N, C-alpha and C positions, 0 to 999 in steps of 0.2 A: 709828475702828476699823483693823486692819490687818486687809485682803485677803487672804489667800496663794493664790496658783495655784501650785500644784506642775507640775515637770517631768512631762510627759507629757499634762496637761492639756489637752483641747479648749476651742476658745472656747466651745462651746455648752454645753461643760458649765459651765463660769465664769458662762456667763450666767445658768444656772439657779439655781448658786447662789447668786449675786446677787438672786434672786427671790424664792427661800427666804427667805434672810437680810432680805428687804422694802426693800431698797438700790434697788433699779428695779422700775419698775409693772407695764411693757410688754415682755416681754422680748423677743415676737417684733421690736420696733422695733430693739432693742440687734442681735441677730441679723442682721437684713437690712441693718442701716448696717456690720454686721462683713464681710456677704461684697462688700457695695461698694466698700467700700475693701481688703480684701484682710487685713485683720487676722485676721480667722476662721480662715486658714492659719501666723500666723506670732505667736501673743501671746507675750510673754514671760512667765514664770517668775517669779516673787517674791513679796514682800510690797508692794501697794498700800496708801498710805495713804488712808482715807476719811472728811471730815469731816462734819458732819452739814447746813453750809453748800451742799456740793456738789450741784449736779443733776445726774440722770441723764447729761442730757450731757456736764458736769465728768467723771464717773466715766468717760465710754466716753473721751473727748480723752485721759487718765490711761492708759488701759490700751493706746490707740493710740500715747502717745510710750513705752512702757515705761517711766513711773514708778516704778519699784518701790525702796523703802527698802534704801540701799547704806550700808557702813561704809568707812568710811578705816583700814588699816592703814600706821604707816610703822618699817619697819627699818631703823634707821640702823646704819651700818658699825660692828663691834665689839660689836653687842648680840650676848650669850649666846645660849643655849636659855632660858634664865632671864629675862632681857626679854622675850625672844622671847611663853613663856606667860605670862608677867604680862599681855602688852599686850592678847593673845588672851582672858586671863580676865578684864579690864578690860572687854572688849566684850561679854561674854557668851555667847562662843562654844566655850571649854572651861575647865575648872580647871586651875590649875598641875598637880596631883596625877593628872589626866589624861590632861594634855601628856606629863607625860616621860615615861612608857610605850609614848606610841606614837611620840615620837621614838627611842624605843629598839627598838624593834618588827624581829622581823627581815625577816619578810615585805615590809614598807613596805620596808627597805633595799635586799632584792632586788629588788621592784619596779622599783625609780629605778637600778639596779646603782650604788647608794652603797659602798665599801669601806672601811669606817670605821664606830667604835662605835658612832655617831649620828649625830642630824641634822645636829649640832654641824659650823659651816661651810658646809650647803649650804641655809639659807634666806638667798637673795640679800638684799644691801642695797635696798631700793626702796619707794616710796609705791604699797599697793594699793589699789583700791577692788573691794567684790565685794558681790555681793548677802546679805540678810539670807536667812538658811536656811543658808548653807552648812555643811559641817560643818570640823571642825579638821582631819582626815584633807585635804579637799577646799582649803582655806586654805595647808595646808602642799603640798601638788603646786603650788598658782600658785606658790610663793614659788621650788620645785625646779626648774621648769621658765622660773621668769626667769634660774635661773643656767645650764641648760644652754643656754638663749639668747645668753647673755652668754660664757660659754666656750664660743667660735666653734671652728672646724676648724681655726684658723690657730693661736690660741692651746694645742690641742691637740698641735699638731705641734712647737708648741716645748718642750710639756710632753714628750716623746716625743728631741726633740731633745739634752735636759735628762737626759734618762733616769732621768726621775722619773713618777709617777704623778700623776692628778686631785688623792687625795687628799693628795700630800708639798707640792705648791701650793698648796692651800687649807691646810691645815695651816701653812703658812708663812707664807704669804700674813695668816693670821689673828694672829702673833704681829708679822708688823711692824704690820697695822692697831692692835695695843692698843701698841704702843712710841712709833710715829710719831704727831706732833703735826703736822710741816712738812711739806707735801708733799713738797718737792724731796729731805726726806732720805728719804724711802721705799726708794729704790734703794740707796742709802748703806748703810741700815739693811742691806736684803735682802744687798751685799753682803758684810757682818760677819758673817752668821748662813753666808751660802753658799763662805766663805771657812773658817768653822769647821768645815761640816761636811769639802768637802775634807782639812782637816787633822786631821779625827777630835776635835776640838776641842768639851767638852761647850758647847751653845750659852750657855746659862746665860740665860735669858731672862726675867725677875721676872716678868711674869702670869701664867708656864708654873707658877710655883711655888705661886700659892692656885686654879688653877683646880679647880672642886670641891669647894674646900675651902672659900671662902666668896668674897662680890661682890668685885669687881675694883672698884667703887668703896670700898671700904677700903682702910688702908693697908698695905704688905705690909712685914712684918717682918724680922729673920734668922731668929725662929725658924722662917715658913713660907720662906725659901730654903733651909732645911735638912731639911725634913719630907719622907718619903722618902714620892712617891708616882708612880704611871707617867706623870705628866704633867711634873713638876717638871725643867726639865733644867737641872737644877744636880746632879742627883742623876743622870737616864741619859745614855746619847750618845746622837747624833745627834736624830728629831726625835721628838715623843710620837705617841701611837697615833692621832691624830684631831687636827682644828680644835678650838682653845679659843672662837672667836668668832664671828661671820659676817663676813670681811673685804669691803669694797668693792672695787669694780673695779681705781683706783689700787692697792692693796697687791697683786693678786693679779698686776695689769701689772708691778710692781717684782718678787715672787717670779719673772717667768716670765726679765726683763730684769735683773739687779743689776747693778749700776754695775760697773764695771772699773776696782776702786781697789784695792790690797793691806790696807786697816782691817780690825783682827780685836777694836778694843774701841772700844765709846761710852758716856760719861757725860752725865747730863741737865744743861743749863746753866740751868736752874730760869728757863727763859723758852719752852721749848716747841721750843727746839734742843739739840744734841746738840753735844759736841766729836768727832772719836775718832781716834783712834791705831792706829797699827801694832804698838808696843812696849810690852809690857809697864810700862815706866819710864815712859812718854810717857805713858799711860794713867793709871798711878799721882796724877803729876803735875796729872793732869785733876782725875783725883779730889780728890785735897789742894784744888784751886782753888775747885772746886765745895762742899767741905766750909767752906773760910774763908768763900766766901760768904754760906753758911746763918749761918754762927756771926754775921755781922755783920747778918743779919737778924733775929738773936736767936732762930733757932730750933735746936733738934739731931742733929735725924734728919735723912736725907740716904739719895735711893736711888742705886743703882749699880748697873751694869749689866756683868758681866764681871769685878767684881774677886776675887771669892773663888776662888781656885788654889788 
């Protein structure tokens, strides 16, 4: 069975409950052992797995070691709220339908000083271990607090130096996260978008065109690029209203420290790398080379960045 010790429960109350369930015979021995070892003052809350073969001494040792049931949740860089919600649902912590309203709850955004439409981009990618019984709000809090720890004072200082906000950096970093495959190119991709922002050119970042419309796992079509949404940077100028995914530390640092290069365009080489250009004519040549390579492989579709002018 799973024996729950709720927060605030005393050791004595836990032992009384064990006795009522018939899991220990002599509760006074348990209480005495608790006093002798000191765990009567600091018993860990959570769900303790207890098997029929466990002796009272085994149960006591489990209490002493705090061997509660824990879940493991891994948020990878580039995960969106949809993916995080699905993972929480898979663990039975919440369901996707309940998760989305929570991620947009105004009170929660205010509580954590998040100036954005939702928690998108603020759930830091990492592997989390937490005890069974935590609510979705408590798990979300762990992820936000992890971001706050990572986004340190030095990074905040750099943000202000760039005359940007935390939301601006996380939004830009989330786009970089969805575009970059090669770590060495993150600062170059950041430079392209940074240069475009300075020149007041549309970012024309493909991943923004499908945000909130369909999964990033699906192919991006020409129709997607022409769809009018407040996130589609083919339609709007500047950054979208907020992040489109959870950026990792490498992408955040790239957004804070873009490479000092004049690039304004890039196109995929279909091998995880990109060709970068400073002029439209050079970019179009790179696009043609990409298309020729695709045709040679018998495919007819092409993904370009910054092509539609």
